[in-house]
Steps between C-alpha positions, in 0.01 A plus 500: 500500500274469192323819614838680523587398142159613370527827690847558358380426147215748547748767612727418205204526263409842647854626455574358152157457342502325162881477500463206739349190335229313690633254755844662522667638814767769499843407633785730592769241439537303182439129570754254364321209334683253279484143384834352597811685606615846402741492206797727559639615167762773502484779246830364364331168414149623413387468138169555322426316178215631279409243239226317310276691261720808469683645200826517691579295810669693777716412796569767758747496785459735795694781337291468183172505694587800713632691195146505357280798592360472852133559580336568838157363589300607807212259564323264739578128494262217585559131568263206458574413864283807589763760587541838332785749537403851406707779341808299400783625280678274255761581234641307209477455127150542359369201310418717195867611494611137512258409221654768278831317538367166367197577279243236584365306200130545415420136574604539867200505731656430838823499696639250749730644764767253614672550834802392697374227733272340238192721534314619189197715434289553192353828376301598197694747288238773562553465876879489461557795266346774718686825572509451879657152482868473578801283533536644850827516686442787743237517775455818707832637375706191595614195302228236503570249778540133408198408716285721278642379170832681476706567320217530242134406492214540260262770627141487372303716745157478336491125570530332836863466599538130413541615138789729601751216490801521729858428385420530131760359263309445177207631301373260237250634248253230396203481264233431763457491872648195673487402867765645729619347828181548705266418212676164455417430866132578459484867598 
């Protein structure tokens, strides 16, 4: 069995080269990994609050989010649990577009994403504000399934997927990096 996994990883490495990080294996499906149950928030009830070190706090409902310009991102995704899914397509509001709506204060150095279900994740502002990052609500042309963070998730493809928080409901701009959910538990 170990030989089969190594052989598969070698074949994946041949096919994808440097796109596949060391130790990762390519999956066709998209594994569902969560801490706790899957929150089920309807688009009627969903809200996003953007607050903290911003010039103007913002609260968006579903209609407000989807009225903002939509961006498509084609990329590979990688998880710390060693799976990678290649050539994925996500759509949503680009983080730079969202930042134009709130104007982050100069003293902000990080952002904490808060999620339905109690999860949180921390990101440095430089990692958060990249062009390819999204508030994603469409995957492969379909609404994002609840199991994968729907109706809306943070999408940060240049970092392993644990920073792409599912079920996002708040973005808090803070002066410096603080531990998120997994960091508080020693990760």
